[in-house]
N, C-alpha and C positions, 0 to 999 in steps of 0.2 A: 634683126636685133631690136627687141622691143624693151630693153631695160630702162630707157628714158621714161617709159609710160608709168613706171612704178615709183617715181620720184614725186615728192611734193613740190609746190611751186618754188620755194626757196632753194631746195636741193637741185632742181632742174636748172635754175638760174645760175647756180655755181658750177654745175657740170658742164653747161654748154657756154660758159663765158668765153668771149673772144680772146684774142691775144692781148698781152700786157699784163701788168701786176694785178693780182687778185688776192684779197684778204678775206677769208671766210671765218667769221666769228661763230664758232659752233658751240652752243650750250651742251651740257652733259646729256648723253643719251639721244643726241639729235641726228645720228647717222653720219658722223664725220668720216668714218672708215668707208662707208658706201659711197659718199661723195668723192673721196679720194680715188678709190679704185675705179669708179665709173667715169670719173674724169679722165683717168688713163685710158680706159676702154674707149671713151668718146673721141679722144684725140687720135687713137689708132684707127677706129672703125670709120669715123666721120670726117676727120680732118687730114688723114693720110700721113700722120706723123709716124715715122719708123720707131719701134721700140728702143733701139740703141740711141735714139736722139732725145731720150727722156731719162731723167734721174729722179728718183722718189727716195726720200730719206725719212726715217722715223727714229725712235729711241730704243726699242727692244727688238731682239730677234723674233720674239713671239709676234709682235705687230707687223714685222716685215714679212714673216711667213704667211700670215693671214691676208696680208695685202696681195702678195704674189698669187696665193691660191684663189682669191676672189677674181682677180684679173683673168687667170687662166680659166676659170669657170665661165666667165662671160665670153671670151673670145677663142679659148683653146690655146694649147701650148705653142703651137706653131706660129701663131700670129703675135705671141708675146715674147718670143725668144729674143735674148739680147737686151732686155730691160735692166737698166742699172738701178737696182732697188736694194735697199738694206739700211742698217743703222748708220748714223754718222760715223761711228768708230770703224765699222767694217768697210765702208766706202773709202774712207780716208786711208785705211791699211792698204787697200787695193791700189789707190792712186800713188801712195808713196812707194810701193813695191815696183810699180811701173817706171817711176821717175827717180829711182835710188841713186842713179849716177850723180844727181845733184844734191844728194844728201850726205850728212856725217855718218850715216850707217849703210850697210849693204842691203841688197833686196831680201836676203834671208834673216832679216832682223827678227828678234822674238819680242813678244809683248809681255812685260812684267805685270803680274796682278797686284792687288792692293797689299798682300803680305810681303811680296818681293820688294815692293816700293818702300814699305816700312823698314825692312831689313837693310836696304841701301842707306836710307836716311840715318839709321842707327849707326852704321859704319862710317858714314861721313862725319857724324858728330863726334864719334870716338877718335877718328884720324885727326880732327882739328883740335882735340883736347878740350872739348867743350863739355859742360855738365849736363848730362841727360836728364837731370831733375829740373833744371832750369830751362833747358830746351827739349822739352818732351817730343819725341819723334812724330807722334800722331799730329801734334799742334804744328810743328814745322813742316811736315808734309802738306798739311791743310793750306798753309800759307803759300807754299810752292805751287800747289794745285790752283789756288785762286789766281796767282800770278800768271800761270800758264793760260787759264781761261780768259785772262784779259790780255793775252798776247804779249806779256812781259817777259823778256829774256833775263838771265842772271845779271848781265852787265847793266841793265836798266832797271833792276829792282829798286824801288824807292827806299831811301834810308833817312829816317828822322832820328831814331834812337840808336843806342848801341846794340839793342836786341835786333833791330833791322839789320844792322851791319853783320851781325853773327849769322842771321838767317840767310843773308845774300851770299855769305861764304859757303854756307852748307848747300845751298841751291846750286851754286857753281860746282862744287865738288860732286854733288848728286848727279849732275848732268854728265860730268866726266866719267863717272863710274857706270852710268848707263851706256855711254858710247864704248867704254872699254869692254863691255859685255855684248856689244853689237845689239843693244836692247833699246826699246822706248817703253814709256808708260802710256796709260790711257790718254792723258792730257796731251802728250807729245803728238799723238796721232792727229789731233785737231790743230795744235800749234804749228807743227811742221808743215801740214798741208796748207794752212792759211799763209804762212810765210813763203812757202814754195810759190804759190800762185801770186803773191805780192812782189817777189823778188825776180821772178822769171816771167815777164809778160808774155812770151811766146807760148809758155806752158799754159798760162792762164787763158789766153785767146783760144788755144787749140781746144781746150775742154769746154770753154764758154761757147765756142762756135759749134762744137758737137752737140751739146745739150740745148736743143731748142726750147725745151721746157723743163723747168725745175719745180718739183712738188715737195712740199715740207709738211710733215705731220707734227702735231703737238708744238706748234710754233712758239707757244708761250713759254716752253721749257728750254729754249735755246739760250746759250750764253754768247758772249761777245765773239769768241772764236767761231762758233757755229754760224752765228749771223754774218760775220765777215766772209766765211767760206760761200755761203749761199748767194751773198752779193756779187763775189768774184765770178761764180759759175753762171750767174744770170746776166753778166755784164754786157754781153753782145746782144742777145734777143730780147731780154728784159721780160721774158715770159715766166714770171715767178708766181706760183700758186701756193699760198700758205694758209693752213687751217689750224686754228688755235682758239683759246678762250683765256683771256687774262684772268677770269674768275677762278681758273683751275691752275694757276701758277703757284706751286707749292714747294719748289726745289731751289730756293735762293741759296740754301746752305751748300748746294753743290755747284753753284755758279749760274743757275738759270736767272734770267733777267725779263720779267714780264714787260718791261719797258720797250723791249725790241718790237713790240706791237705799235707803240707810238713811233719808234724810229722808222718802222716800215712806212708808215703813212707820210713821214717827213721825206724819207729817201726816195720814195716812189709817188711823187705827187700825181694825183688824178687816178690812183688805184681804186679798183672797184672794191667796195666793202659790202659783204653780203651777210646777213644774220640767219642763222639756223636756230629757230626757237621752238619748233615742235619737238617734244620729247617722246621717244618711243620706248622708254624704260619704266618710268615711274608713274604712280598715281598722282592725281592733281594736288591732293593735300600735302604730300611729300614735297612737291615742287613749290607750293605756296610757302611752306615753312622755310625751305632753303632759300627762296628768293627774299623773304623777310630778313634772313640773316645777312645775305650778300649785299642787299640793297643799301646797307649801312656803310659798306666799303667806300673808300675814296677813289677818285681819279679812274673811273671805269665807265665803259660804254654799257648802258643798261639794256637788258634783254628781258622780255616778257615770255617766260617759259609756259608752255600749254601742252596738255596731253588728251588724247582721245581715249585713254584707257580707263577712265571713270574717276570719281572723286577718291574712292578708297577709304580705308578706316583712319581714324584719327591717330596721331603719333602717340606711342606709349611713353610715358614719363614715369621714372621710378627712382625713389630715394631709399637706399638701404642704410640700416644703422652704421655699418662699417664696411670695409673693403672685402671682407670675407662674405658678408651678406650680399654685397654687390656681385661677386663671382658666383655665389649659389643662385641668386636670382637669374643670372643669364643662363646657367646651365639647366636650371629647372625649367625655364621658359622655352629653350630650344627643345628640350625633352617633350614638353607638352605640344609644341608646334608639330614635332615629328610625329608623336603618338596620335595626334588628331588628324594626321595626313595632310595638313595644310601645306607643309613643305618637306622636301627631302632633307636629310642632314646636311648634304653639300650645298643647299641653297641658303644656308645660314652663315653668317660671318660675324665675328666680334672683332671691333676695331678699337685701337687705343693710340694715345699720343706717342708713347715711348716703349721700346721693347721690354723694358724692366716691368711693365704692367702685365706681361704675359704670365708671370710666375703664378699668381694666385688663380688665374683663369685656368692654366694647365692643371694645377693641383685639384681644382674643382671638377674638372672633366675626368681626371684620373680617379678621384674619389667616387664619382658617379659611374665609373667603369664605362665611360663613353669615349669613342675615339675622336680625335681632332687632327687638323693639319696646321702646322706652325710655319708661317712664312717669315723669312729674313733672319732667323736665328739658326745657328749651326748648319749653315748651307752645306749642300752636298760637296760643292767644289772647294769648300774651306776645311774639310775634314783631313786629318793628318795623313791617312793612308792614301787618300785620293791625290793629295798635293804631292806626296813622295813619288807615286808612279808618273804623274805629269812631269815632275822635275827630272826624272831619269830620261824620259822621252825628249824633253826639251834640250837636255844635255847632249844627247845623241844627235839631235838636229843642229845644235849650235854649241860647239865645244867652248866658245867664248863666254858662255853663260855662267858667270861665277857664282851667282845666287843659287842656281840649281846645283852646281858642283858642291858648294859648301853644304847644301841641305842633305845630299844623298851619299857623299864620299864615305861616310861611315854608317850607312844604312843598307843591310843589317850591320851590326858591329863588326868591324874587321881589323881593329886595333890601330885605327888612325885618329888619334886625339887632336885636341885643340893646338898642341905644340907643333905636332907634324904638319897640321894644316897651315899653321903660321909659316913654317919653314917652306912649304910648298909655294905659298904666295911670294915669299921673299926671294926664293930661287927664280921664280918666274919673272918677277920684276926686274931682278939684276940682269936677266937674259933678254929682256925687252919683249917677252911673249906672255900669253895668258897661262894661267895654271892648267887649263885643259890641254893646252899643247904640250906641256911638260909631262902630264900624265900619259898622253898618247905615245910620247917618245920613250917613257919609262917601260912601256910594254916590251921593249927589246932587252929589258933586264940590264945586266952589267955592261952591255954594249952602248948603252945610253950615256952621253957625257953628264947627264944629271944624276945618275945613280950614285956616284961617289959623293955627292953633296948632301946625302941623307945618311944617318946611321943605319946600320944593317937592320935594326929593329924597325925602323920606319920605311926603308927602302922597299923591303919585300912586299908588305901589304899594298904599298902605292903601286908597285910594278904589277901585282896581281890585279888590282882594280883597273890599271891602265890596259892590261891585256884584254879584260872583258870589255872595256870601254872601246878599245880599238876593233874588237870583233863585232861590236853592235854597229859601229860606224861603217864597217866593211860590208854588212848586209843590209843597211838601211835602205839604200837606193833600189835593192832587189826585192825586198820584203814588203808585203802590205802592212798597213797600220796594225791590224790584229795580230799578224805573224810577228812583227817586231815587239809588240806588247807582250806576247807569250814568251818569246825568247828572253827578254830582259828579266821578266819575273822568274822564269824557271832558272836562269843562271845565278841569280842572287838568292833563290829559294825564298822568295818573299812571303809566300803563304805560312811557311814555318816560322817566319819572323813575327807576323801579326796575329796568326790564329793559334792562340795558346790553349785552346779547349774550353775557355769560358765563353759565356753568352756575348760578352763584349767583343771578344776575339772573333767569333763567328759573324757578328755584325760588321766588324771591320773588313773581313774578307768578302762579305756580301756586297760591301760598298765597292771593293776593287772589281767584283764581277759585274756590277752595274756599270762601272766605267768601261769594262771590257765589252759590254753589250753596245755602248755608244761607239767604241772603236770599230765594232763590227760594221757600222753603218758607213765607215770610211774605208771599206775593203778596196773600192776602186777609186779612191781619192788619196791625196797626199798627206804625209805627215804634217806639213805646214798648215794645211786646212784644218786638221783635227786640232792642232795646238791653238790656232787662232780662234776656233769656235769655243774651246773651253775657257780661253782667256776672256772672251767678250761676253760670256754668259751672264744673266742677271737673275735676281731674285725671283722676279715674275716668270722667267723662263724655266726656273725649277719647280713651279707650282704644278703639283700632280693634278691632272684633270680626270683621273680615273677613280681615286679614292673618294667615297661618298661619305664625307665627314665634315662638320663645321670647320671653318677656316678661322684662324687667329692671326691677325696681322695689324701692323701700324697703319695709321691713316695715310702715311706717305706711300706705303706699299700698295694701298687700295686703288690707287690712281688707275683708271683704265679697266677696272673690274666691276662686276655687277652681282648682286645677290638678291634672292627673294625677300629675306628678312635680315636686317642689319641692326646690330647692337653697338652703339657708341658708348664707351664706358669711361669713367674718370672725368666726368664733366664738372671739374672744379677749377676755380681760379688758381693758377700756379701750375696746373697740369694741362689743361686746355682752356684758355691760352697758357702757354708755358710761362714760368716766372721770368725766363730770360728775355721775354718779349715786352715786359712791363714798361721799361723805359726806352724802347726803341719802336717808334710808330710803324716803320716799314715792316718790322717783324710781327708786330700786332696785327697788321693787315693781312699778312701771310698766315697766321694763326686762324684768322676768320675764314680765309679761303680754304684752309685745311678742313675746318669743320664743315664747310659748304660742300667740299668734295666728298666727305664722308657720308653726309646726309643724302647726296644725290647718287650714291651707289645702290640705294635701296630701291627695289621694284614695287613691293607690296606692303611691306611692314617695316616700321622704323622705331627703334626703341632708344631713348636717351636716358642714360643711367648714371647715377652718382652715388657717393657714399657721405654720410654726415661726418664720419670720422675715418681716418686711415691709420693703421697700426704702425708703431715704431718699435724700438727695442724695448719692450716692456710697458709701453704706454701708447695711448692713442692721441692723434692730433686732429683737432676740428678742422673742418674744411669750409670753404665758401663756394657757393654755386658759381659755375662759369658765367661770366658776364654775357656771353653769347646766348645763353638761355633766355635772357630778358628780351631778346629780340624775336623769339618765337611767339606768335600770337597765342594767347591762352585758349581761344576757341578751337585751336587745331590740336590741342593736347588732351590726352586721356590718361590720367595718372593716379597713383596711389602710393602711400608711403607707410612703411612699418613704423617710421619714427615720428610722424606728425608733421609739424611746420617745416618749411624750407629754411635754408640758411639766409643770413642777412649780409647785405653788402657791408664793407668796412666803412667806419665812421658813424655807425648808429643810424637812427632815423627809420623810416619805413623800409621794409624788406620785401621785394617782389618774390612770390612763391609761384614758380612756373606751373605746379600742378593745378592751381585754381587761378582763374584770370582775376585775381583779387590782390590787394595790397594788405599785408598784415600790419597791424598797429604796433608801434614801438612798445617795449616794455614800460610800465609806469616809471616816471622819473623818480630818481632817488639821488640823494647827495652822495657824491663820490669824489675821492681825491683826484686832483689833477696830476696826471703821470707825465713826466718828462721822458723823452726818448734816451735810453742808455747807450744804444748801439747805432752805428751809422755805416752806410756803404763804404767797403774798402777795409773795414776794420778786421784784423785777424783775431780769431777766438778759438777756444779749445772746449771740446765736449767730452764728457767722462768716458763715452763709449767710442765716439767717432773721431776723437782726437782733433787735429787742427783743421780749420776752415775759414773762409772769408765770407764777410757779410755782403749780401747783394742788395738787401733792402730791409727797412724797419719802419714800423707805423704803430700808432696807438689804436687799439681796437677793443671796445668793451672792457675797459678797466685793466687792460694787459697790453704788453708790447709784443707784437708779433714780428718775428725776425726770420727772414729768408737767408739761409747760409748754404754755401757750396763746400762740401767736404771731399777731400781727396779720396776717402774710403767708400763713400756711399752716394755721392753725388748731392743734388740739391735737397734741402729739408726746410720745411716751414715749421717753426718752433714758437712755443710759448715761453717768454723769457722768464716768467715765474716758475716754470716747471722744468726747463731744459738744463739749468745749472751750467750756463755758459761762463767761461772765464775769458776776459779780455786780455790778449797778449800784447805786450809792449813791443 
């Protein structure tokens, strides 16, 4: 086995590090996956560690599959059998099913996806007679998720305001409703496992004794619950090997805490720290520009990235007159790159700060009649017909799953309306059972004691559905996943329901057939495994690797990917960095890291693109260049603009133009009236088209007041006070 000979000195040092805690700070494109997989292979082949004595965790199914495949390639399947490898959530699910006798759920619990979780929060808010306009389900669920990531249970939820007290009650009811359905959410998988290991020392010691080595990928993306988990599981042998990079920590909004890197060094004093600085992805100019941006970040361990791939071409900078011109420039440039055979279409990517920015890009591609791939929007597993089929199968697997039952009980329509459904829940609650149990019993028709509690008009369709439900349950253990899939859809005539002969109907049925193809892969596996896989799938896992077309995606979704040519668009202050980060230093730091991550996805060509104006409803708003552009050295840029000069920073004075490494002179001074701000943060205002909003920020700029407002209808807008016709609401 000569795989060690292909490693550079730093990689070899990491792979062959002895026992004890090891922290590998891996720059982008530095071969961290190679280091992780070869560390596993080294421990097995050279140190005699058995595969089942190791646990390796990462964040996506795609990354886990790649790691497993690479280890098998190095050692063969026989030598790696038994390796405990997967995502945090999938590994926690396995542990919880094994230790279910100590949990408030049974081992056949189901995992509710994001839509299911929102549905339960809505029900909890309604049951508690709270106003869902004041307590928006998405906001409340976000608060619950943050609490779980911080290992905070409902009884310990901190209360400072009346709103906190209401969220605490919703959180408590939300958990009760999950348990009533024998279900958990994604955050529960982490929270319950961490609490299990903390509350049952014998369980913790059993697993910590078993796992002689714990290996963690993307360590900078761990939250408190995940960090606590790996501390527990490495508490006996203390052989913990973490690979990460604080400069690529961009998921604080979902609980990731880059400070876990600092905590690691505090909790494991004397840990070996190894820097991987050689980049195998990008040309040196791209790395120099990216380092110039990230070196301005605070509280970080500096790295000097270098590449043997050559200097490469300068970074392309372009200013369009407006956002339509921005989109046209990107599509035209990609078309030229492909026509000149510099890149295949699939080697090109367009990255942006928010999903909403994709609309004009999509329109430009459609107008040019060029195909594209869209990541993160209208995910396959979020489509109605796909969720319907999964809900039917989840209900067959777990009759206590009330969310799935409510979704499909009248799909296709069988005369079971909201009133009948409410009666079903009421009857079940009075009997102390779940509505699924009532339905199964109603399969007996008038022999069921529940039958008489419904009107004849309601009892018959309930009994009919109960009979089908009972039949599916009866064959579930004997049928394969695809056989059960086919039976359920045939019994309910689902194709007739969704395929109405239109193109949309055909596409919906094609989506069902695609799910059927996935089910075929589980012919020799269990329904539980199938449902768990589709519940834990992620956006990157759904990214097609076969379609040769440019990829459109957010900068957050770009993490872990690489492309020959990368276009980063919308480089305006307020977009990147996002306006929400202006008054939050930590968020501004993350915005900087986000830009750095996008830049380092590029292998050969990087385009930085912005627009001087962005269109509104009937008028255009001027933009300000992203402050991060000022950190890119001018000598690394090659740019041109249809519009001429670059934008100026707020406050007047000299304005840096990133296209030329020069400072533009301010306009000649002229007498101008002194303008006093009319708007202030927190003020409620009304717009003629977008109705009510709240002021986030206001400042005087070039004889005008520029106001950032968040509207319920359209989100955040940056407006000129003299043009926007805002009315202050009392």
